[in-house]
C-alpha positions in Angstrom: -11.1 -32.6 -22.3 -10.4 -30.4 -19.4 -11.7 -27.2 -21.2 -14.4 -29.3 -22.7 -15.7 -30.8 -19.7 -15.6 -27.3 -18.0 -18.1 -25.4 -20.7 -20.1 -28.1 -21.1 -20.7 -28.6 -17.0 -21.4 -24.5 -17.2 -24.0 -24.8 -19.9 -25.5 -27.8 -18.8 -25.9 -26.8 -14.9 -25.7 -23.7 -13.9 -24.9 -25.0 -10.2 -21.4 -26.6 -11.1 -18.5 -24.9 -12.1 -14.9 -25.9 -13.2 -11.6 -24.3 -13.5 -7.9 -24.5 -12.8 -4.5 -24.2 -14.3 -1.9 -26.3 -15.6 1.9 -24.7 -15.4 5.2 -25.8 -16.2 8.0 -24.7 -13.4 11.6 -24.5 -14.6 14.4 -24.2 -11.9 17.8 -23.6 -11.5 19.6 -24.1 -8.0 23.3 -22.6 -7.2 24.3 -24.1 -3.8 25.8 -21.6 -1.7 29.7 -21.5 -1.7 30.0 -23.5 -5.1 29.9 -22.7 -8.9 27.8 -26.1 -9.4 24.2 -25.5 -10.2 21.4 -27.8 -10.6 17.8 -28.1 -12.3 14.1 -29.2 -11.8 11.2 -28.8 -13.7 7.7 -29.5 -12.0 4.5 -30.0 -14.4 1.4 -28.9 -12.3 -2.3 -29.3 -12.5 -4.9 -27.6 -10.5 -9.0 -28.5 -10.8 -11.0 -26.8 -8.6 -14.6 -27.8 -8.7 -17.7 -26.1 -7.5 -21.2 -27.7 -6.9 -24.4 -25.6 -5.7 -27.2 -28.6 -4.9 -29.4 -25.8 -3.3 -29.8 -22.4 -2.0 -27.7 -23.0 1.1 -25.1 -25.8 0.4 -21.9 -25.5 -1.5 -19.7 -28.3 -1.8 -15.8 -27.5 -2.9 -13.0 -29.9 -4.2 -9.8 -28.7 -5.5 -7.2 -31.2 -6.7 -3.5 -30.8 -7.4 -1.3 -32.9 -9.8 2.3 -32.4 -9.3 4.8 -34.3 -11.5 8.7 -32.9 -11.1 11.8 -34.5 -12.3 15.6 -33.8 -12.8 18.6 -33.2 -11.0 17.5 -31.8 -7.9 15.4 -34.9 -7.3 18.1 -37.2 -8.0 20.5 -35.3 -5.8 18.4 -35.5 -2.9 16.9 -38.7 -3.4 14.2 -39.9 -1.8 14.1 -37.0 0.5 12.3 -34.8 -2.2 9.7 -37.1 -3.3 9.1 -38.2 0.8 8.6 -34.4 1.9 6.4 -34.1 -1.2 3.7 -36.6 0.1 3.5 -35.8 3.6 0.1 -34.5 4.8 -0.1 -32.7 8.1 -4.2 -33.3 8.1 -6.4 -35.5 9.8 -6.8 -37.2 6.7 -4.4 -38.4 4.4 -5.4 -37.2 1.0 -1.5 -36.8 -0.7 -0.6 -39.7 -2.4 2.2 -40.6 -4.1 1.5 -42.3 -8.0 4.9 -43.4 -9.1 8.4 -41.9 -8.2 12.3 -43.0 -8.9 15.7 -41.9 -8.5 14.9 -38.5 -10.5 11.3 -38.1 -10.7 8.3 -38.1 -9.1 4.6 -37.8 -9.2 1.8 -37.3 -7.0 -1.7 -36.2 -6.2 -3.1 -34.0 -3.8 -7.0 -32.9 -2.2 -6.1 -29.7 -0.5 -9.7 -28.5 -0.4 -12.8 -30.8 0.6 -15.7 -29.1 2.2 -19.4 -29.1 2.1 -20.3 -25.6 3.2 -24.2 -24.4 4.6 -25.1 -21.1 4.8 -28.1 -19.7 6.2 -28.6 -16.1 7.1 -25.9 -14.6 9.1 -24.9 -17.8 9.8 -22.1 -19.9 7.9 -20.7 -23.6 9.0 -18.0 -25.0 6.7 -16.9 -28.9 7.4 -13.8 -30.6 5.8 -10.7 -29.8 4.4 -10.3 -26.0 4.0 -8.2 -23.0 4.4 -8.9 -21.1 7.6 -7.1 -17.6 7.2 -7.1 -15.8 10.4 -4.2 -13.5 9.8 -4.2 -9.7 8.5 -0.6 -9.4 7.4 1.0 -10.3 4.2 4.2 -12.1 5.0 4.0 -13.1 8.7 1.0 -13.7 10.5 0.9 -14.8 13.8 -2.6 -14.9 14.1 -3.1 -17.4 11.0 -2.9 -20.7 13.8 -4.8 -22.9 11.9 -2.9 -22.3 8.6 0.1 -20.8 8.5 2.3 -20.5 5.1 5.7 -20.2 4.1 6.3 -16.8 2.5 8.8 -18.5 -0.2 6.5 -21.4 -1.7 5.5 -18.8 -4.0 4.2 -21.1 -6.5 1.5 -22.1 -4.2 -0.9 -19.6 -3.9 -3.8 -21.2 -2.9 -1.7 -22.6 0.1 -2.5 -26.2 2.2 -5.6 -26.7 3.9 -6.7 -28.1 7.2 -9.3 -30.9 8.3 -11.4 -28.3 10.3 -14.6 -27.4 10.8 -15.7 -23.6 11.1 -18.6 -22.0 12.4 -19.2 -18.0 11.9 -22.0 -15.9 12.7 -22.3 -12.3 11.7 -23.5 -10.1 14.8 -23.9 -7.2 12.4 -22.6 -5.5 9.5 -18.9 -5.2 10.2 -18.6 -8.1 13.1 -18.7 -11.8 13.1 -17.7 -14.2 16.0 -16.1 -17.4 14.3 -15.0 -20.9 16.4 -12.5 -23.1 14.4 -11.3 -26.7 14.9 -9.2 -29.2 13.6 -7.3 -32.3 14.3 -3.7 -33.1 12.4 -2.1 -36.5 11.6 -1.0 -36.7 14.8 -3.9 -36.4 16.7 -3.2 -33.3 18.0 -6.1 -30.5 18.2 -6.1 -26.6 17.6 -9.3 -24.7 18.6 -10.0 -20.9 19.0 -13.0 -18.5 19.1 -12.5 -15.1 17.1 -14.4 -12.0 17.5 -14.4 -9.3 15.0 -15.7 -5.7 15.2 -14.9 -2.4 13.8 -14.0 0.6 15.7 -12.7 4.4 14.4 -12.4 2.9 10.8 -10.1 0.0 12.1 -11.2 -3.4 11.6 -9.9 -5.2 14.9 -10.1 -9.0 15.9 -9.4 -10.7 19.1 -9.0 -14.4 19.4 -8.4 -17.3 22.4 -8.1 -20.8 22.1 -5.5 -23.3 21.9 -2.8 -24.7 19.1 -1.1 -27.9 19.2 0.3 -28.0 23.1 0.4 -24.0 23.8 -2.5 -22.3 24.9 -2.9 -19.0 22.8 -4.6 -16.0 22.9 -3.9 -13.0 19.9 -5.5 -9.5 18.5 -5.1 -8.1 15.7 -5.7 -4.6 13.8 -6.0 -3.2 9.9 -6.5 0.4 9.1 -4.7 3.3 7.6 -2.7 6.5 8.5 -2.7 9.3 6.2 -3.7 7.0 3.4 -1.2 4.0 4.2 -2.3 0.7 5.0 -1.6 0.1 8.8 -1.7 -3.9 9.7 -0.9 -5.5 12.9 -1.0 -8.9 15.0 0.2 -11.1 18.1 0.1 -13.9 19.9 0.8 -15.0 22.7 1.7 -18.9 23.6 2.2 -21.1 26.9 2.4 -24.2 27.0 -0.5 -25.9 28.5 1.5 -28.9 30.1 3.8 -26.8 31.8 1.7 -23.7 32.3 3.5 -22.3 35.8 7.0 -23.3 34.7 7.3 -21.4 31.3 7.1 -17.5 30.3 5.5 -18.5 27.1 6.3 -17.0 23.3 5.0 -13.8 22.3 5.4 -13.1 18.3 4.0 -10.0 16.4 4.5 -8.5 13.1 3.8 -5.0 12.1 3.5 -4.1 8.9 2.3 -0.9 6.2 1.5 -0.4 2.7 1.3 2.6 0.7 0.2 3.1 -3.2 1.2 6.2 -5.4 -0.6 8.0 -7.9 1.7 5.8 -10.3 0.5 2.6 -9.1 4.2 2.3 -7.5 3.0 0.1 -3.9 5.5 0.1 -0.9 5.4 -2.3 2.0 7.4 -2.8 5.0 7.1 -5.1 8.0 9.0 -6.1 11.0 8.5 -9.8 13.1 9.3 -10.2 17.0 9.6 -13.4 18.4 10.3 -13.5 22.2 11.9 -17.0 21.6 13.8 -16.1 18.9 17.3 -16.1 18.8 20.1 -12.8 18.4 22.7 -14.6 17.1 23.1 -17.0 13.9 19.4 -18.5 13.3 20.7 -21.0 10.8 18.6 -23.9 10.0 20.5 -26.7 8.3 20.6 -25.9 4.6 17.9 -25.9 1.4 15.3 -27.8 2.8 15.1 -25.8 6.0 12.8 -23.5 3.3 10.0 -26.3 3.3 10.2 -27.2 6.9 6.3 -26.9 8.6 5.6 -23.4 9.2 3.8 -22.5 12.3 2.1 -19.3 13.4 5.3 -19.9 16.6 7.9 -20.5 14.5 8.0 -18.2 11.1 11.4 -17.4 12.1 14.4 -18.7 14.1 15.2 -14.7 14.9 14.4 -12.6 17.3 13.5 -9.6 15.1 13.3 -10.1 10.9 12.3 -7.3 8.6 10.7 -7.2 5.3 10.9 -4.4 2.5 9.1 -4.9 -1.3 8.1 -2.9 -3.7 6.1 -3.1 -6.9 5.2 -1.0 -10.1 3.2 -2.0 -13.2 5.3 -1.2 -16.4 2.4 -1.6 -18.9 -0.7 -3.1 -17.8 0.6 -6.3 -18.9 4.3 -6.2 -17.3 4.6 -6.2 -13.3 7.9 -6.0 -12.1 8.4 -6.4 -8.2 11.5 -6.7 -5.6 11.2 -8.1 -1.9 14.1 -8.4 0.6 14.5 -9.8 4.1 17.0 -8.9 6.6 17.8 -10.4 9.8 19.6 -7.4 11.6 21.5 -10.0 14.1 23.3 -12.5 11.7 23.3 -9.8 8.9 22.1 -12.6 6.5 19.2 -11.4 3.9 17.0 -12.8 1.0 16.6 -11.1 -2.3 13.4 -11.5 -4.3 12.9 -9.6 -7.9 10.5 -11.0 -10.2 8.4 -10.2 -13.8 5.1 -11.0 -14.2 4.1 -10.9 -18.1 0.3 -11.3 -19.5 0.8 -12.9 -22.4 -3.3 -13.2 -23.2 -6.1 -13.1 -20.6 -5.2 -16.5 -19.2 -1.5 -17.2 -19.9 1.5 -15.8 -18.1 4.7 -15.8 -17.9 6.8 -15.5 -14.4 10.8 -14.5 -14.2 11.9 -15.1 -10.3 14.6 -14.9 -8.5 15.2 -16.2 -4.8 18.7 -15.3 -3.7 19.9 -15.7 -0.1 23.2 -14.0 1.1 25.1 -14.4 4.5 27.9 -16.0 5.9 27.7 -20.1 7.0 24.6 -21.0 9.5 23.1 -17.5 9.2 19.7 -17.5 8.6 19.8 -17.3 5.1 23.3 -18.0 4.6 23.4 -21.7 3.7 20.4 -21.6 1.1 22.6 -20.2 -2.1 20.9 -18.6 -4.9 17.4 -20.1 -7.2 15.9 -18.8 -10.4 12.5 -19.6 -12.0 10.6 -19.6 -14.7 7.1 -20.2 -14.8 4.7 -20.6 -18.0 1.0 -21.0 -16.6 -2.0 -21.4 -18.7 -5.3 -20.9 -16.3 -9.0 -21.8 -17.5 
């Protein structure tokens, strides 16, 4: 029905499109310091619908339908079911359909906006993703929609109920203004100026994120063929402006691709409010805590390395790792992505967390994933 609807819509009306995917993700979790293991299966369906009613307008609606079941929902009932329907937007567009002690099913609208474009001006109103970050892993400039790196299965990322206005002042420069309101009626708004100098793309932002006044900057360029990116944001409590020193969060990364297509990437994160002691966050579900540009990690310093290589045109291998150099805990993430056909793929991935109790990564254990995905 979905594929038929897609073909029919594209044949009969060139101003609409419908695509998406259907996938099954099997997870095995081994908690730390135990030989027990638990399983969970998640079946996800995504639908992306776009309508172009005129030359200047576009409407975009995207929906996720997700069903999870197994031992893990049973062991953590009702916490997982409740967490799944948490919607941080001003509008509650996430609804539980059914749930019980070992399964839950919910639906979520993570894109629901109207876009207007005319010449150099663009306006987007509704639930959208505003991505102001320049790095892959840690993005301190991304004050609207910071993403959790470990949530690898949600590539589209969550959206915000927001307004985005953009005016292109030149071929490589623009001015943006964005504002959002969350479920607690707290507002985030900021202006950003983007420009190019010395073959580098720069950006400067100023505004407010929730309870903090913010100012930040970022860049993207190259050094001897290697990508060189960085961004930083300073946060200052607006209610206690004179009584605090503020918090600075910054991240710098390098990436390089060799002639044989081997890609290496390294990054470092600094958080002036972070701890140099144990940075533990109370077990597995700390991975699901809300991430913001101010709290990617409780550690003062974090490091990241990643290598990826296409073994064949249809098989890509990757290995990533994080290290907290102070509490000596770490994460390792090997994966193999295999294309079975043009629109069917299988992913084999592990998330291995190591460290002592109460360290940043020491309380999570090990997770193993197998994902079969069909895109249409």
